[in-house]
N, C-alpha and C positions, 0 to 999 in steps of 0.2 A: 733139666728134666730127667727124671729117672725112668729107665726102660726096663721092663721085666721080660723074661723068657716066656713065650706063650705056653710051652709045655716042656717036659724033660726030653722028649724025643722030637728032633727037628729034621726038616729036609735041608738040603744044601741051600736052596733058595732062601728058606726062612732064616738060616744062620747068616747068610751074607747080607740079607736085608736088615736083620737085627743089628749086625755090626755096623752097617751103613748108617742106621739110625743113631748109634752111639757117636759116630763121627759128626753127624749133622747136629746133634744136640749140644756138642761142646763148642762154646763160643770162641774159645782160643784157637780152634782149628779152622774157623771160617775165614780168618784173615791173619796171616803170619808171614814172616820173612825167614827163609832158610838159607844158610850159607853152606856152600859145598863146591865140589869140582865137577865140571861137566864130563860125562862119559856116554858112549854109545848114542851119540847125537844122530837122529834121523829126521829128515824133513820129508813128509809125505806129499804126494802130488795134490792132495786135497787142500794143502795149505797148513794142515796140522803138523805139529812137531812133537817128537817123543825123544826122551833122553833119560839118563840116570844121573842122579846127584850123589856124589861120593863123599862120605865122611872119612875119618881116620880109620874106623873099624866097621862101618856099616854103609848102607846105601838106601836110596829111596827112588822108586820109579816116578817119573814126572811126565806130564803132558801139557803142551802149550797150544791151545786151539787157534784156529785161523783168525778169529776176530781180535786176538791180542797180538798176533805176530807183527802187526804194523808198528807196535811200540818198541820193537827191538831195533836199535839204531844199526848195529852190525852183529850178524850172527856169530856167537862164540864158537870156539873150536874145542874139541876134546882136550881136556887138561886145563881149560880156563877156570878160574875161580869166579863165581857169580853169586849174587843175592837173588833168590827166586821168591817173588812175592805172589801169594795165592792162597788157596785153601786145601785142606786134606779131605779126601773122600775115598770111598770104596769103589773098585771096578768089579762089579758082581760077576761079569762074564768070565773073569780069570780068578776071582776070589782073592784079589790082592788090593791093598790100599796104595794110593799114589797121591802125589802132590799135583794139583791142577794149578799150574802157574798162570798168572796174568801178566807178569812183567819179569824180564831178566835184566839185572843191573850188573855190569862188569865190576868185579871186586879186586882183581889183581892189577898191578901197575901196568903190565903189558896189555891186558885186555881192555882196561879203561882207556888207555891212550889210543889203542887201535880203534875202538868204538868211537872215541871222540873225533879222531881225524876223519873217519868215514863220514860221520854226520856233518862235520865242518865242510868237507868237500861238496857234499850234496847241497847243503844250504847256500854255499857260495855260488854254486851253479844256478840256484833259484834266485839269486840276487838279494837274499835276506840281509847280507852284510854290506850291501852296496853303499858307497859314501854319499851318493845323491839322496839317499833316504834319510840321512842324518838331519835332525831338526835342531835349530838354534835354541839355546836356553833363554828364558826370559831374563831381562836385565835386572828387574826389580820384582821378584816373585812375592806374592801376597799369601799364597797357600801352597804348602809342599807336603806331600805324603812320604812317609818313611816306612818301607817294608823291610822288616828284620825281626829277629827274635826279641820279644818284648822285655826279656830279662837280660839281654846281652849288654856288654859294654859299648857296643856300637850305637845304641840308642843315646846314651849319655854323651858319647863323643860327638855325635851330630848336633845334639841340643846345645852342648857347651860351645861349639864353634858358632852355631846360629845366634846364640845370645850375645856372643862377643862381637860378631861381625854385623849382624842384621836382625836385631830383636823385633823389628816391625813385622816379620813374617810369622805366620801361624804354621805349626808343624803337627800333622796328623799321623800318629804312630799306628801302623797296621801290623799287629803281631802275627808272626808265622814261624813255622819250623824251617830252619835253614840247613839242617843236616839230617841225614838218615833217609831211609827208603820212602817215607811219606812226605819228605820235604818238597819234591817237585809239584805234587798235587796241591799242597798248601800254598806254595808260592804262586801258582797259577790262579788259585782262588783269591789270593790277596790282590793280585793285579786286576782281577775282575771287579773286586770291591772298590778299589781306588778309582777305577774307570767311571764309577757312578757318583763320585764326589763332585758336587757342583763347584765351579770356579776354581778348579785345581790348575796350578801352573806347571808343576813339575813333580816327578817321582824319583826318589832315591831308593835303590835296592842295595842294602848293605849287609855285610857279614864280616866278623873279625877274622884275624889270621888263622891259618890252619894248614894241614897237609894238602897235597894235591887231591888225595882221595876224598877229603872233606868237601871239596868243591864240586864233586860229581853232580849234585842236584842242579848246579848252575850250567851244566853241560847237557841237561835234559832237553830234548827237542820241544817238548810242550812249553817249558819255561822260556826257551829262546823265542818261539813264535808268539807267546804271550807278551814278551817284552817288545817285540817288533810291532805288534798290533795295538799297543797301548795308545790311547788317543792323545796323550800329552808326552812331552819329552821325558826320557828316562836316563838317569845317571846311575851307572853300575859301579859300586865300590865294595867288592867282595874280598878285599884284603889279600891279594896274591900278586906280588910284583913280578915274579919270575915268568909266569905264563898266563896269558889272558884266557879267561873262560869264554865259552861260546855266548854266554849272557853278556859279557863285556863287549864282544864283537857286535852283538845285535843292538846294544844300547846306543843312544845318541851320543853319549859321552862316557868315557871310561875313566875311573879314578882308581888309584892303587889301594886306598884304604877308605873306610867310612869318613874319617876326618878330612881326607883329601877331597872326597865327594862333596862334603859340606863347604869346604873352601871354594869349590868351583861354583856351587849353586848359589851361595849367599854372598852378595857383594859386601865389601868392607865399607861400613858407614863412615869411617874416617876418610877414606878415599872419596866417598860421595860428597862429604862436606867440603873437602878440598876442591873437588870439581865444581861444586856450587859456588864456592868463593871465587874460583877462577872465572866461572861464567858471569858472576855478578860484576867482577872487575872489568871483564871484557865488555859487558853491557854498559857499564858506566863510561868506559872509554869510548865506546861507539856512540853513546848519547852525547858525550862532550864533543866528540868530533862532528857529529851531526849539528849540534848547536852552533859550534864555531863556524862550520861551513855555511849554515843558514844565515848566521849574522853577516858573514862576508858577502854572501849572495844578496842579502837584503841591503847592505851598505852599497854594493855595486849597483843594485837596481834603483836605490834612492838617488844615487849620484847620476845615473843614466837618466832617470826620470826628471831630475832637476835640470840637467843640461838640455834635455828635450823640451821641457817646459819653457826654459829661458829662450831657447832657439825659436820656439813657436811664438813666444811673446814678442821677440825682436822682429821676426818675420811678419807677425800680425800688426805690429806698430808701423812698420814700413808700408805694409799694404794699406793700413788705415790712413796713413799720411797721404799716400798716393791717391787713395779713393777720395779723401777730403779735398785734395787739390783739384781733382777732376770734378768733384761735385761743386766746389766753389767757382771754378771756371764756367761750368755749365749754368750755375745759378746767375753769375754775373752776366753772361751772354743772354740768358733768358730775361733777366731784368732789363738789360739794354733793349732787347727786342720789344719787350712789353712796354718800356718807356716810350720808344719810338712810335709804337702803335697807339699808345695812349695820347701822345702829342698830336698825332694825325686826327684821332677821334675828337680830341679837345678842340682842335682847330675847326673841325667840321661842326661840332656842336656850337662853337663860338660864332661861327658864321651863321648858323641857324637861330641863334639866340635872339629874343626880342630886345634884350639889353644892348646887343651890338647895334641894332637899328636905332635904339633910343640914343646911343652915344653919338650917332651920326646926325642928330637933330630931329629925328622922328619922335612922335608922341602917340600914346594909346588912349582911346576914348572908351569909357565904360559908363553904363547907365544901369542902375539897379543891380550892380554886381555882374552884369553881362557885358562882354566886350562888344563894342559897336564896330561892325565891319562894313556897314553901308549907310549912306546918308539917308536912305529911304526910311530907316527905322526911327529917325529922329523927328521931333515935332517942335514947333516954335514954343518957346517958353519952358521947355524941358530942361531940367538940370542934368548936366553931364560932368563926369570926372575925367580930367585930362592928366595922364601920368607921363612925366618926363623922366630923364635919366637920373636927375638929382632931386625929384620930388613930385608933387601932384598939385592940381588946381581945380577948383569947382567953377564951372561957367554955366551961363543960361543961353540956350539956343535962341537967337533972334531971327536968323535967316536960314532956311533950308533950301538948297539949290540941288537939283538933280541933273 
């Protein structure tokens, strides 16, 4: 946007506000990173901080307001090299321009390490690096997110290892800047994005090798806390064997390189096949043992059952013979008793039988089919049947005597 002077003659206020408008209209001055040396550092009781950033031949006044002071892990000292991220504007009350910093990033080796150690000690006290917070990695991951620069060699290193070791797993590449002043914000956003991926098993944060200063974004407090709060296990492989970054300490598992991280996350399918073959052989052996044991137990049970059955048959036969003997004796006795009783009754019947009387010389008279028991019922000239023991005779009554 082009700004024009209101008129040739200006007041001081008009000039300052005009210049302020020039700064405001320049997009490159709204967000930039300035490298320099800290000087005249003053921290106000209000929480604001004021300092000067020195170059080789010039300087610029700077202000860091209270709301951004919490992002400074350890306050730099005069003489420290820093990267100041912020915007440039005019301070009309003094008629000077200054850098309004939002973040200070240590740039010198000594300042970087001092800031890193201070943050490390503070996070250790909070328990961010506690071993009991570490989560186990899934044995057979199905979906893994890879946070790294989309154009870096780390992407292909991880994919190559995954294809060789465990091609069944899906890899979701989340591109992000891993170096520079904007890297921490981008890494945090990338972790937030992968947290929304459904059915995610693991996250790999990777970066290729570099100097210790190149790993400064992975020592940023926001990145460290984002790693610790990720809902799935995180493997950090930022490519620095000598010294672990704070991101490494916060992650569930640390690897020295992206390839090493992939080796940890993705199981070797050859080993899995060997394990499956071993399990199959073990199962076959167990089944064979169970079958042999079952056969032995069945044979023993059959033998035991046969012996028991034979013993029961023998015992039953003996018992049956004894019972048959007792029954036969009882039946013989009963028959004898019944025979005796029958003889007595037969003798009694024989004694009462008319045939017995007939055998002794008596006869039975009948007339008209009726037995004659008295002479009074007979009449002279009446035909009478006389029955003897060995036959009968018909006679005519001639005399009836009473």
